[in-house]
C-alpha positions as CSV (number, residue, x, y, z in Angstrom):
1,X,0.1,0.1,-0.2
2,X,1.7,3.7,-0.8
3,X,2.0,6.0,1.7
4,X,-0.4,8.1,0.2
5,X,-3.3,5.4,1.0
6,X,-2.8,6.5,5.0
7,X,-4.3,9.8,4.4
8,X,-7.5,10.7,3.0
9,X,-7.8,14.2,1.8
10,X,-9.8,16.3,4.3
11,X,-11.5,18.1,1.6
12,X,-13.1,14.4,0.3
13,X,-13.6,13.3,4.1
14,X,-15.4,16.8,4.9
15,X,-17.9,16.1,1.9
16,X,-18.4,12.2,2.9
17,X,-19.3,14.0,6.3
18,X,-22.0,16.0,4.5
19,X,-23.2,13.0,2.9
20,X,-23.8,11.4,6.2
21,X,-26.1,14.7,6.8
22,X,-28.1,14.1,3.6
23,X,-28.4,10.2,5.0
24,X,-30.5,12.1,7.7
25,X,-32.8,13.6,5.0
26,X,-33.2,10.4,3.2
27,X,-33.7,8.3,6.5
28,X,-37.8,7.8,6.8
29,X,-37.3,7.5,10.4
30,X,-36.8,10.6,10.9
31,X,-39.6,12.8,11.2
32,X,-40.7,14.2,8.1
33,X,-40.1,18.0,8.8
34,X,-36.6,17.2,10.3
35,X,-35.6,15.5,7.1
36,X,-36.5,18.6,5.3
37,X,-34.5,20.5,7.8
38,X,-31.5,18.2,7.5
39,X,-31.5,19.5,3.7
40,X,-31.0,22.9,4.8
41,X,-28.3,21.5,7.1
42,X,-26.5,19.8,4.0
43,X,-27.2,23.0,1.9
44,X,-25.5,25.6,4.5
45,X,-22.4,23.1,5.0
46,X,-22.0,23.5,1.0
47,X,-21.9,26.7,1.3
48,X,-19.5,26.9,4.0
49,X,-17.2,24.1,2.1
50,X,-17.1,26.6,-1.3
51,X,-16.0,29.4,0.8
52,X,-13.3,27.7,2.5
53,X,-12.1,24.2,1.5
54,X,-12.7,24.4,-1.7
55,X,-11.4,28.3,-2.3
56,X,-8.6,26.9,-0.4
57,X,-7.6,24.4,-3.6
58,X,-8.3,26.9,-6.1
59,X,-6.0,29.2,-4.6
60,X,-3.1,26.8,-4.0
61,X,-3.7,25.5,-7.7
62,X,-3.5,29.6,-8.9
63,X,0.0,29.8,-6.7
64,X,1.1,26.7,-8.3
65,X,0.6,27.9,-11.5
66,X,1.9,31.3,-10.8
67,X,5.2,29.5,-9.7
68,X,5.1,26.9,-12.7
69,X,4.6,29.7,-15.5
70,X,7.7,31.8,-13.5
71,X,9.6,28.6,-13.0
72,X,9.2,26.0,-15.7
73,X,12.0,23.8,-14.5
74,X,10.2,23.8,-11.1
75,X,8.7,20.2,-9.5
76,X,4.9,20.4,-11.1
77,X,3.4,17.5,-8.8
78,X,2.0,19.6,-6.3
79,X,-0.2,21.3,-9.1
80,X,-1.4,17.9,-10.5
81,X,-2.2,16.9,-7.0
82,X,-4.6,20.0,-6.5
83,X,-5.9,19.9,-9.9
84,X,-6.9,16.1,-9.6
85,X,-7.9,17.4,-6.3
86,X,-10.5,19.8,-7.1
87,X,-12.1,17.5,-10.2
88,X,-12.6,14.8,-7.5
89,X,-14.4,17.3,-5.2
90,X,-16.0,18.8,-7.9
91,X,-17.6,15.2,-8.9
92,X,-18.4,14.3,-5.7
93,X,-20.6,17.5,-5.1
94,X,-22.3,17.0,-8.4
95,X,-23.5,13.3,-7.0
96,X,-24.2,14.9,-3.9
97,X,-26.6,17.7,-5.6
98,X,-28.2,14.7,-8.0
99,X,-29.4,12.8,-4.5
100,X,-30.5,16.1,-3.2
101,X,-32.4,17.1,-5.5
102,X,-34.4,13.7,-5.6
103,X,-34.6,14.0,-1.9
104,X,-36.1,17.1,-2.1
105,X,-38.9,16.2,-4.9
106,X,-39.8,12.9,-2.7
107,X,-40.6,15.5,0.2
108,X,-42.3,17.5,-1.2
109,X,-44.7,14.5,-2.5
110,X,-44.5,12.7,1.0
111,X,-45.4,16.5,2.6
112,X,-48.5,16.4,-0.2
113,X,-49.8,13.3,1.2
114,X,-50.1,14.8,4.3
115,X,-51.8,17.8,2.8
116,X,-49.4,20.5,3.2
117,X,-48.4,21.6,0.1
118,X,-44.9,23.8,-1.0
119,X,-46.3,25.4,-4.2
120,X,-45.0,27.4,-7.4
121,X,-46.2,30.7,-8.7
122,X,-48.5,28.4,-10.9
123,X,-50.4,26.3,-8.7
124,X,-52.6,29.3,-7.2
125,X,-56.1,29.3,-7.2
126,X,-57.4,32.7,-8.1
127,X,-58.3,33.7,-4.6
128,X,-54.6,32.8,-3.8
129,X,-53.4,34.7,-6.7
130,X,-55.5,38.1,-5.6
131,X,-54.1,37.1,-2.0
132,X,-50.3,36.9,-3.4
133,X,-50.8,40.4,-5.5
134,X,-51.8,42.4,-2.5
135,X,-49.1,40.7,-0.1
136,X,-46.5,41.7,-2.3
137,X,-47.4,45.1,-2.8
138,X,-47.7,45.8,0.9
139,X,-45.0,43.7,2.3
140,X,-42.3,42.6,-0.3
141,X,-42.1,45.5,-3.3
142,X,-41.0,48.2,-0.6
143,X,-37.6,45.8,-0.2
144,X,-37.2,45.5,-4.2
145,X,-35.5,47.8,-6.1
146,X,-34.4,46.1,-9.5
147,X,-30.4,46.5,-10.2
148,X,-30.1,47.0,-13.7
149,X,-27.3,44.9,-15.9
150,X,-25.2,46.4,-18.3
151,X,-21.7,46.1,-20.0
152,X,-20.3,48.2,-17.6
153,X,-21.7,47.5,-14.4
154,X,-19.0,45.4,-12.0
155,X,-21.3,42.6,-10.9
156,X,-19.0,41.2,-8.3
157,X,-19.5,44.5,-6.1
158,X,-23.3,44.1,-5.8
159,X,-23.9,40.2,-5.1
160,X,-23.8,39.1,-1.4
161,X,-22.8,35.3,-1.5
162,X,-25.6,35.1,1.7
163,X,-28.8,36.3,-0.7
164,X,-30.7,34.4,-3.4
165,X,-31.0,36.1,-6.7
166,X,-33.8,36.3,-9.6
167,X,-32.1,37.5,-12.9
168,X,-35.0,39.0,-14.8
169,X,-34.9,39.0,-18.8
170,X,-37.0,42.0,-20.1
171,X,-37.5,41.1,-24.3
172,X,-38.5,43.5,-26.8
173,X,-38.3,41.6,-30.7
174,X,-34.7,40.4,-30.6
175,X,-33.4,42.5,-28.0
176,X,-33.0,41.3,-24.1
177,X,-32.4,43.6,-21.3
178,X,-31.0,42.2,-18.0
179,X,-32.0,43.1,-14.3
180,X,-31.0,41.8,-11.1
181,X,-33.7,41.3,-8.2
182,X,-32.3,40.4,-4.6
183,X,-34.8,38.1,-2.7
184,X,-35.2,40.3,0.3
185,X,-35.4,37.5,3.3
186,X,-33.7,39.6,5.4
187,X,-36.6,41.4,6.0
188,X,-39.1,38.8,5.3
189,X,-39.8,35.4,6.0
190,X,-38.8,32.9,3.0
191,X,-41.7,30.6,3.8
192,X,-45.1,32.2,3.6
193,X,-48.3,30.9,4.4
194,X,-51.0,31.1,1.7
195,X,-54.9,30.9,3.1
196,X,-56.8,28.1,2.0
197,X,-61.0,27.7,1.2
198,X,-62.4,26.5,4.2
199,X,-63.0,23.1,4.3
200,X,-60.2,21.8,2.0
201,X,-58.1,20.2,4.8
202,X,-54.7,21.5,3.1
203,X,-52.6,23.7,4.2
204,X,-50.1,25.6,1.7
205,X,-47.1,27.3,1.8
206,X,-45.1,29.6,-1.0
207,X,-41.5,30.3,-1.1
208,X,-40.6,34.1,-1.2
209,X,-39.0,33.8,-4.7
210,X,-41.9,32.5,-5.7
211,X,-44.2,35.2,-4.6
212,X,-41.4,37.8,-6.6
213,X,-41.7,35.8,-9.7
214,X,-45.6,35.9,-9.8
215,X,-45.3,39.7,-9.7
216,X,-42.7,40.4,-11.6
217,X,-44.8,42.4,-14.0
218,X,-46.0,44.9,-10.9
219,X,-42.3,45.7,-10.6
220,X,-41.4,46.7,-14.0
221,X,-44.7,47.8,-15.8
222,X,-44.9,51.4,-16.6
223,X,-41.2,51.8,-16.7
224,X,-40.0,49.4,-19.5
225,X,-41.2,48.6,-22.9
226,X,-41.1,44.4,-23.1
227,X,-43.2,41.8,-25.0
228,X,-42.2,38.8,-22.6
229,X,-40.7,38.7,-18.9
230,X,-38.9,35.5,-17.6
231,X,-37.0,35.5,-14.6
232,X,-34.3,32.6,-13.4
233,X,-32.6,32.0,-10.0
234,X,-29.4,32.0,-9.3
235,X,-26.5,32.0,-6.5
236,X,-23.0,33.1,-6.0
237,X,-20.3,31.7,-3.3
238,X,-17.3,33.9,-2.6
239,X,-13.7,32.9,-1.2
240,X,-14.2,33.4,2.5
241,X,-10.7,34.6,3.0
242,X,-9.5,38.2,3.4
243,X,-6.1,39.8,3.2
244,X,-5.8,42.2,6.3
245,X,-1.6,42.7,6.0
246,X,-1.8,46.3,4.6
247,X,-2.5,49.5,6.6
248,X,-1.1,48.8,10.0
249,X,-1.6,51.6,11.4
250,X,-5.4,50.9,11.5
251,X,-7.1,49.6,14.5
252,X,-7.9,45.8,15.1
253,X,-11.6,46.7,15.0
254,X,-11.3,49.0,11.7
255,X,-8.6,46.5,10.6
256,X,-11.3,43.4,11.0
257,X,-14.1,45.6,9.4
258,X,-12.2,46.4,6.5
259,X,-11.8,42.4,6.0
260,X,-14.9,41.6,6.1
261,X,-15.8,44.5,3.6
262,X,-13.0,42.8,1.6
263,X,-15.2,39.4,1.4
264,X,-18.0,41.2,0.2
265,X,-15.9,41.3,-3.3
266,X,-13.8,38.6,-3.2
267,X,-13.9,36.2,-6.2
268,X,-16.3,33.7,-6.9
269,X,-15.8,30.0,-6.5
270,X,-19.4,28.7,-7.0
271,X,-22.1,29.9,-9.5
272,X,-25.5,28.1,-9.4
273,X,-28.0,28.9,-11.8
274,X,-31.5,27.7,-12.9
275,X,-30.7,25.1,-15.4
276,X,-33.4,27.0,-17.7
277,X,-31.4,29.9,-18.1
278,X,-30.9,30.9,-21.7
279,X,-27.1,30.7,-23.0
280,X,-26.6,34.1,-23.7
281,X,-28.0,35.1,-20.1
282,X,-25.4,32.7,-18.6
283,X,-22.7,33.6,-20.9
284,X,-23.3,37.3,-19.6
285,X,-23.0,36.5,-15.9
286,X,-20.0,34.0,-15.9
287,X,-18.3,37.2,-17.7
288,X,-19.1,39.6,-15.0
289,X,-18.4,37.1,-12.3
290,X,-15.3,36.1,-13.9
291,X,-15.8,32.5,-13.5
292,X,-13.0,30.7,-15.1
293,X,-12.2,26.9,-15.0
294,X,-11.6,26.1,-11.6
295,X,-14.8,27.6,-10.3
296,X,-18.1,25.3,-10.0
297,X,-20.6,26.3,-12.6
298,X,-23.7,24.1,-11.1
299,X,-26.9,24.0,-13.3
300,X,-30.0,23.2,-10.7
301,X,-33.5,24.0,-10.2
302,X,-35.3,27.4,-9.5
303,X,-34.6,27.6,-5.5
304,X,-31.2,28.8,-3.8
305,X,-30.2,29.6,-0.4
306,X,-31.5,26.2,1.1
307,X,-29.9,26.9,4.3
308,X,-33.3,28.5,4.9
309,X,-34.8,25.3,5.0
310,X,-33.0,24.7,8.4
311,X,-36.1,26.9,9.8
312,X,-38.7,25.2,7.6
313,X,-41.9,25.7,9.8
314,X,-44.0,22.9,10.5
315,X,-47.5,23.9,10.4
316,X,-48.8,19.9,10.7
317,X,-49.3,17.7,13.5
318,X,-46.3,17.8,16.3
319,X,-45.4,14.5,15.2
320,X,-43.6,15.8,11.9
321,X,-40.8,17.1,13.9
322,X,-38.9,15.8,16.8
323,X,-40.5,15.7,20.4
324,X,-38.3,18.3,22.3
325,X,-36.3,17.1,25.5
326,X,-36.8,19.2,28.3
327,X,-32.9,20.6,29.6
328,X,-32.2,18.9,32.9
329,X,-31.0,20.6,35.9
330,X,-27.9,20.0,37.3
331,X,-28.6,19.0,40.9
332,X,-25.1,19.7,42.2
333,X,-26.3,23.4,42.4
334,X,-29.5,22.8,44.6
335,X,-28.8,23.2,48.2
336,X,-26.6,25.9,48.2
337,X,-27.3,29.9,48.5
338,X,-25.4,30.5,45.6
339,X,-23.2,28.9,42.7
340,X,-19.9,29.7,43.9
341,X,-20.8,27.6,47.5
342,X,-21.5,24.5,45.1
343,X,-18.8,24.8,43.3
344,X,-16.4,25.2,45.8
345,X,-18.0,21.9,47.6
346,X,-17.3,19.8,44.2
347,X,-16.5,20.1,40.8
348,X,-19.3,20.2,38.6
349,X,-19.9,19.0,34.7
350,X,-22.9,19.8,32.5
351,X,-23.3,18.6,29.4
352,X,-25.2,20.4,26.5
353,X,-27.7,20.4,25.4
354,X,-28.9,17.7,27.7
355,X,-28.6,20.2,30.5
356,X,-29.5,23.7,30.5
357,X,-27.1,26.5,29.4
358,X,-28.8,28.8,32.0
359,X,-26.6,27.2,34.5
360,X,-23.5,29.2,32.9
361,X,-25.9,32.0,32.3
362,X,-26.6,32.4,36.0
363,X,-23.2,31.8,37.3
364,X,-22.2,35.1,35.7
365,X,-25.5,37.0,36.1
366,X,-24.6,36.0,40.3
367,X,-21.0,36.9,40.0
368,X,-22.1,40.8,38.0
369,X,-24.0,41.4,41.3
370,X,-22.0,39.7,44.2
371,X,-20.4,42.1,46.6
372,X,-17.6,39.4,46.9
373,X,-16.6,39.4,43.3
374,X,-13.7,41.4,42.1
375,X,-13.4,40.6,38.4
376,X,-14.5,38.5,35.6
377,X,-12.6,37.3,32.7
378,X,-14.1,35.3,29.8
379,X,-13.3,34.8,26.0
380,X,-15.6,34.8,23.4
381,X,-15.4,32.7,20.0
382,X,-19.1,32.8,19.4
383,X,-22.1,34.2,21.6
384,X,-25.7,34.7,20.7
385,X,-27.0,37.9,19.0
386,X,-28.9,38.6,22.2
387,X,-27.5,37.5,24.8
388,X,-28.5,36.9,28.6
389,X,-24.5,36.1,29.5
390,X,-23.0,39.3,27.7
391,X,-25.6,41.8,29.1
392,X,-24.3,40.4,32.6
393,X,-21.0,41.2,31.5
394,X,-22.0,44.8,31.1
395,X,-24.1,45.0,34.1
396,X,-21.0,43.6,35.9
397,X,-19.4,46.8,34.8
398,X,-21.8,48.9,36.0
399,X,-21.2,47.2,39.8
400,X,-18.1,47.9,40.0
401,X,-16.4,44.8,38.6
402,X,-13.3,44.9,36.9
403,X,-14.5,42.9,33.5
404,X,-12.0,41.6,30.5
405,X,-13.6,40.2,27.9
406,X,-11.3,38.6,25.1
407,X,-13.3,38.7,21.6
408,X,-12.1,36.7,18.8
409,X,-12.5,39.0,15.7
410,X,-11.6,36.1,13.5
411,X,-14.2,33.3,14.3
412,X,-15.2,32.7,10.7
413,X,-18.7,33.9,9.5
414,X,-18.9,35.3,13.0
415,X,-16.5,38.3,12.5
416,X,-19.3,40.9,11.9
417,X,-21.3,40.0,14.9
418,X,-18.2,40.0,17.5
419,X,-16.9,43.1,16.0
420,X,-20.4,44.3,17.0
421,X,-20.2,43.1,20.5
422,X,-16.7,44.5,20.9
423,X,-18.1,47.9,20.4
424,X,-20.7,47.8,22.5
425,X,-18.4,46.1,25.1
426,X,-16.3,48.7,25.0
427,X,-18.4,51.8,25.3
428,X,-20.2,49.8,28.2
429,X,-16.5,50.1,30.2
430,X,-15.3,46.5,29.7
431,X,-11.8,46.0,29.1
432,X,-12.2,44.3,25.4
433,X,-9.0,42.4,24.5
434,X,-8.4,40.9,20.8
435,X,-5.6,38.6,21.4
436,X,-2.4,38.6,19.3
437,X,-2.9,38.6,15.3
438,X,-2.3,35.4,13.7
439,X,-3.2,33.2,16.6
440,X,-6.8,32.7,17.0
441,X,-8.4,32.1,20.3
442,X,-10.7,29.2,20.6
443,X,-10.5,28.0,24.3
444,X,-13.7,28.2,25.9
445,X,-12.4,29.9,29.7
446,X,-14.6,32.2,32.6
447,X,-12.4,33.0,35.7
448,X,-14.4,34.8,38.2
449,X,-12.1,36.1,41.0
450,X,-13.7,36.3,44.6
451,X,-12.4,37.4,48.1
452,X,-13.6,34.9,50.8
453,X,-12.6,35.8,53.9
454,X,-9.0,37.5,53.4
455,X,-8.1,35.3,50.4
456,X,-8.6,35.6,46.6
457,X,-10.5,32.6,45.4
458,X,-10.8,32.0,41.7
459,X,-13.5,30.2,40.1
460,X,-12.8,28.5,36.5
461,X,-15.0,27.2,33.4
462,X,-13.3,25.1,30.8
463,X,-15.6,24.3,28.2
464,X,-15.4,22.1,24.7
465,X,-17.9,24.6,23.0
466,X,-18.9,28.5,23.0
467,X,-20.9,30.8,25.3
468,X,-23.8,30.7,23.0
469,X,-27.6,30.5,24.3
470,X,-28.8,29.2,20.8
471,X,-26.2,26.8,19.9
472,X,-26.4,25.3,23.4
473,X,-29.4,23.8,22.9
474,X,-28.5,21.9,19.6
475,X,-24.5,21.3,20.3
476,X,-23.0,18.7,22.5
477,X,-20.8,20.2,24.4
478,X,-18.9,19.8,28.1
479,X,-18.7,22.6,30.8
480,X,-16.2,22.0,34.0
481,X,-16.8,24.2,36.5
482,X,-14.2,24.3,39.3
483,X,-12.8,26.0,42.0
484,X,-9.6,24.0,42.3
485,X,-7.0,26.6,42.8
486,X,-3.7,24.7,40.7
487,X,-6.3,24.6,37.8
488,X,-8.1,27.9,38.4
489,X,-4.9,29.4,38.4
490,X,-3.6,28.1,35.7
491,X,-6.7,29.1,33.7
492,X,-5.6,33.0,34.9
493,X,-2.4,32.1,33.4
494,X,-4.0,31.3,30.1
495,X,-5.6,34.8,29.8
496,X,-2.3,36.4,30.8
497,X,-0.8,34.4,27.9
498,X,-3.6,35.9,25.7
499,X,-2.4,39.2,26.4
500,X,1.1,38.5,26.1
501,X,1.9,35.4,24.2
502,X,5.5,36.0,23.7
503,X,6.2,36.2,27.1
504,X,7.6,32.7,28.6
505,X,4.9,30.7,30.7
506,X,4.8,27.2,31.9
507,X,1.5,24.8,32.6
508,X,1.6,21.9,34.9
509,X,-2.1,20.7,34.9
510,X,-3.4,22.4,31.6
511,X,-2.8,21.5,27.9
512,X,-2.7,24.8,26.2
513,X,-2.0,25.3,22.2
514,X,-0.2,26.1,21.0
515,X,2.5,26.0,24.4
516,X,2.4,22.0,24.6
517,X,-0.5,20.4,23.1
518,X,1.5,18.5,20.7
519,X,4.5,17.3,23.3
520,X,1.5,16.3,26.2
521,X,-0.6,14.5,23.7
522,X,2.3,12.4,22.3
523,X,3.4,11.6,25.6
524,X,-0.3,10.4,26.3
525,X,-0.1,8.3,23.6
526,X,3.1,6.8,24.1
527,X,2.3,6.2,27.8
528,X,-0.5,3.7,26.1
529,X,2.4,2.3,23.7
530,X,4.9,1.6,26.6
531,X,2.2,0.1,28.3
532,X,1.2,-2.1,25.7
533,X,4.8,-3.5,25.4
534,X,5.0,-4.2,28.7
535,X,2.0,-6.6,28.1
536,X,-0.7,-4.3,30.2
537,X,-4.1,-3.6,28.7
538,X,-3.7,-0.7,26.3
539,X,-6.3,1.6,25.3
540,X,-7.4,5.4,23.8
541,X,-10.9,6.4,23.4
542,X,-11.0,10.0,21.5
543,X,-14.2,11.9,20.6
544,X,-13.5,14.8,18.2
545,X,-14.7,16.8,15.4
546,X,-12.1,16.2,13.1
547,X,-8.9,14.0,12.7
548,X,-6.8,15.5,10.0
549,X,-3.0,16.4,11.2
550,X,-0.7,13.7,10.1
551,X,1.8,13.7,13.0
552,X,-0.9,12.9,15.4
553,X,-2.5,10.4,13.1
554,X,1.3,8.5,12.6
555,X,1.3,8.6,16.7
556,X,-2.1,6.7,16.6
557,X,-0.6,4.0,13.8
558,X,2.2,3.7,16.1
559,X,0.1,3.0,19.1
560,X,-2.3,0.5,16.8
561,X,0.9,-1.2,15.7
562,X,1.8,-1.5,19.3
563,X,-1.3,-3.3,20.1
564,X,-3.1,-0.6,21.1
565,X,-6.9,-0.6,21.1
566,X,-8.1,2.6,19.9
567,X,-12.1,3.6,19.3
568,X,-12.9,6.8,18.0
569,X,-16.0,9.0,17.7
570,X,-15.4,11.3,14.6
571,X,-18.3,13.5,13.0
572,X,-16.5,15.6,10.4
573,X,-13.2,15.0,8.5
574,X,-11.0,11.9,9.3
575,X,-7.7,11.4,7.1
576,X,-6.9,8.5,9.5
577,X,-7.4,5.3,7.4
578,X,-8.7,2.3,10.1
579,X,-8.4,-1.7,9.7
580,X,-4.9,-1.0,7.3
581,X,-3.2,-4.6,7.7
582,X,0.0,-4.4,10.2
583,X,-0.8,-0.1,10.3
584,X,-4.1,0.6,12.1
585,X,-5.9,-2.7,12.7
586,X,-6.6,-1.8,15.9
587,X,-8.2,1.1,15.2
588,X,-12.0,1.1,14.6
589,X,-14.1,4.9,14.1
590,X,-17.4,5.4,14.0
591,X,-19.7,8.8,13.4
592,X,-22.6,9.9,15.0
593,X,-24.9,12.2,13.0
594,X,-28.8,12.5,14.7
595,X,-30.8,15.7,15.8
596,X,-27.6,17.0,18.1
597,X,-24.5,18.3,16.3
598,X,-21.7,16.1,18.0
599,X,-19.2,19.1,19.3
600,X,-17.6,18.0,22.4
601,X,-13.8,16.6,22.4
602,X,-12.8,13.9,24.8
603,X,-9.3,11.7,25.1
604,X,-9.8,8.8,27.5
605,X,-6.5,6.5,28.1
606,X,-6.5,3.4,29.7
607,X,-3.6,3.8,32.1
608,X,-3.4,0.6,33.2
609,X,-6.7,0.6,34.6
610,X,-6.7,3.9,36.2
611,X,-8.3,5.8,33.4
612,X,-7.3,9.3,32.4
613,X,-10.0,11.9,31.0
614,X,-9.6,15.1,29.2
615,X,-12.0,17.5,27.6
616,X,-11.4,20.0,25.1
617,X,-11.4,22.8,23.0
618,X,-9.5,21.4,20.7
619,X,-9.9,19.3,17.4
620,X,-6.7,17.2,15.9
621,X,-6.0,19.7,13.5
622,X,-2.8,21.2,12.9
623,X,-4.5,24.6,13.2
624,X,-5.6,23.6,16.4
625,X,-2.6,22.0,17.9
626,X,-0.1,24.9,16.7
627,X,-1.6,27.8,15.4
628,X,-4.4,28.3,18.0
629,X,-5.0,29.2,21.5
630,X,-6.8,25.8,22.9
631,X,-7.3,24.7,26.4
632,X,-7.4,20.8,27.1
633,X,-8.2,20.3,31.0
634,X,-7.8,16.7,33.3
635,X,-11.1,15.6,34.4
636,X,-9.8,14.4,38.3
637,X,-13.4,14.0,40.1
638,X,-13.7,10.2,39.7
639,X,-17.5,10.7,39.8
640,X,-17.0,13.1,36.8
641,X,-14.6,10.7,35.0
642,X,-16.9,7.8,35.1
643,X,-19.8,10.2,34.0
644,X,-17.4,11.3,30.7
645,X,-16.4,7.7,30.2
646,X,-20.1,6.2,30.1
647,X,-21.4,8.8,27.8
648,X,-18.8,8.2,25.6
649,X,-19.6,4.6,25.8
650,X,-23.0,5.0,25.1
651,X,-22.0,6.3,21.4
652,X,-20.5,2.7,20.6
653,X,-23.6,0.6,21.7
654,X,-25.4,2.9,19.1
655,X,-27.2,0.7,16.3
656,X,-29.3,3.6,14.8
657,X,-27.2,6.7,14.1
658,X,-24.0,5.2,14.3
659,X,-22.0,4.9,11.0
660,X,-18.4,3.1,10.2
661,X,-16.0,5.4,8.8
662,X,-13.4,3.3,6.1
663,X,-10.9,3.9,3.8
664,X,-13.6,4.1,0.9
665,X,-16.0,6.7,2.8
666,X,-19.1,4.2,2.4
667,X,-20.7,5.6,5.2
668,X,-22.0,2.0,6.1
669,X,-24.6,2.1,9.3
670,X,-23.1,0.0,11.9
671,X,-24.4,-3.8,11.6
672,X,-27.1,-3.8,14.0
673,X,-27.6,-7.8,13.6
674,X,-29.9,-8.7,16.7
675,X,-29.0,-6.2,19.1
676,X,-31.9,-3.9,20.2
677,X,-32.3,-0.8,18.5
678,X,-30.1,2.2,20.6
679,X,-29.9,5.6,19.3
680,X,-27.0,6.7,22.0
681,X,-28.0,10.7,21.7
682,X,-31.7,9.8,23.3
683,X,-29.7,6.9,25.2
684,X,-27.3,9.8,26.9
685,X,-30.5,12.0,27.9
686,X,-31.9,9.2,29.9
687,X,-28.7,8.1,31.2
688,X,-28.5,11.9,32.7
689,X,-31.7,11.9,33.7
690,X,-31.0,9.2,36.0
691,X,-27.5,10.5,37.3
692,X,-29.3,13.5,38.7
693,X,-32.0,11.9,39.9
694,X,-29.5,9.5,42.2
695,X,-27.4,12.4,42.9
696,X,-30.5,14.4,44.4
697,X,-31.4,11.1,46.2
698,X,-28.1,10.9,47.7
699,X,-27.8,14.6,48.3
700,X,-31.4,14.0,50.2
701,X,-30.2,10.7,52.4
702,X,-27.1,13.0,53.6
703,X,-29.5,15.7,54.6
704,X,-31.8,13.3,56.7
705,X,-28.4,11.8,58.0
706,X,-27.0,15.4,59.4
707,X,-30.6,16.3,60.8
708,X,-30.9,12.9,62.6
709,X,-27.2,13.4,63.9
């Protein structure tokens, strides 16, 4: 087997992950509306794929090509490799899009069988047509201004790749004039409920796109002379990178604002158009958008921005979507006057979305007015648009607390929101830190200092996910809350390191990227290799979003060769190939795609029967290990260690949503055989409910015993 076969290209592995998302849309056991929403998730993922991964490969080709032109004697292996990779990516995307179209039509028919109709403008009765015209004039038309397209217009300046458009052809005799209409989904719902005649027993939805199509004449009549009016859908996707290397005198906020603006004029990498679009119109648009041979030019249907389908409304019975799971209250906070007393009594672990995020919001709220609290430090990567937690930080400043917020302005696709929050916080008097250029801050830390008697006690949060109220309802993430001072003081060191990344710093307990993560992870794996060499049981369990770093992959291959049993849960990209004879025979990998997005990162080592458990903000990617500030924390409380081990092990019992990952990226479901159906996410919910019930029972017994004494 050649060395290249030891690694799967991360871009192709990412497309394999998105294929697993599409499998959920195809799964008839998934409620119908949820299947439609999975089409939206797939589409949103694919948009990001083009903005980031496809654009990166295209950029590498252009750079290699430039080098080859300037230095003809150079080895062009990299250029050939990237061209082939781009071709393979385009082939796979084409296959996935074909499957998407089939599924979409299937789901539309399935909705119709349940008397829910998603209609076009051609399927309206007379009463609905009249209603649509009134709705358009009152609600839609004020938000639409046609952009006339001519030879001189720079179309790239006007298109936003978060929006969908209709290109209108106004035909008069043999002459055509073009105009561009933006679908105003920023102001109006994409899905509009259309009134039905009483007693018909059906429910009708029309897309805003089709309302615009139906009323094209209302827009242009009286201003243009035409015989025929036709509209065709289109969408463009840009390269998401930006250049911040110039204008060094700008402030960080100004530079980041400029970088986001540059994205608006970045080059196109994908152009999707309605397949009925006239060739002359298509040629005109491709010329204006500077579509190259390396860009993806895709014919499709009449609807784009399918990401909006993530919020597709359920206007039918409740069973057409998932039954909501009531977030669990963590019993470890109960019986205490405040959260600080609870955390000081013992380490606390919460696991979203099974536990409620309100525990973290409440901790910050209490800190914002507690007279004993001196300071709050937190680092923000992604936060909700309307965030109770962020408002509490502002309240803390008003109450005289020293508040420091590290805002990561380079959180991709959240830059604008973070820039706005940075401005709001700064105006409120919060000390806002942006970190070091080129070193993205991805750790999930909160540190509260509190004066208790004559000492200052530190309370720390170390997590795997963002302080984001909305995503905490759909992402699985661990949060550790601790008052163990040797851990909390190292969290304090991380905040100092963020502000002074070039000052020497040593971490004895935390694993911190880029200071010591690679070295410490290698040491952890080497210890299992050494145990295996001594004939001891040796094993590693890993749960991450992505595994693509070749150094870490090679270390895992070495462990497998040594006899270490390795099992992994990987949601997204995986460049490691399991099951290679004499290389990775002892490695098993599954992926779980279900109603929640698996986002937690966990490392568990067998450690000769005394398991070591770590949770982390870092995926096993080169950027997370070497080029970002990330924090991994060891879990010390035996009770919490076992809880994490149990949760991860439940995933390996999954017989419903687990897929096997292999070198062919086949995405086959784990064979169930005669085993009962186990859906790990639902089993974890029940496990945690029972765990909290047991905790409450034990706490009651403890209180009763104290009362008796």
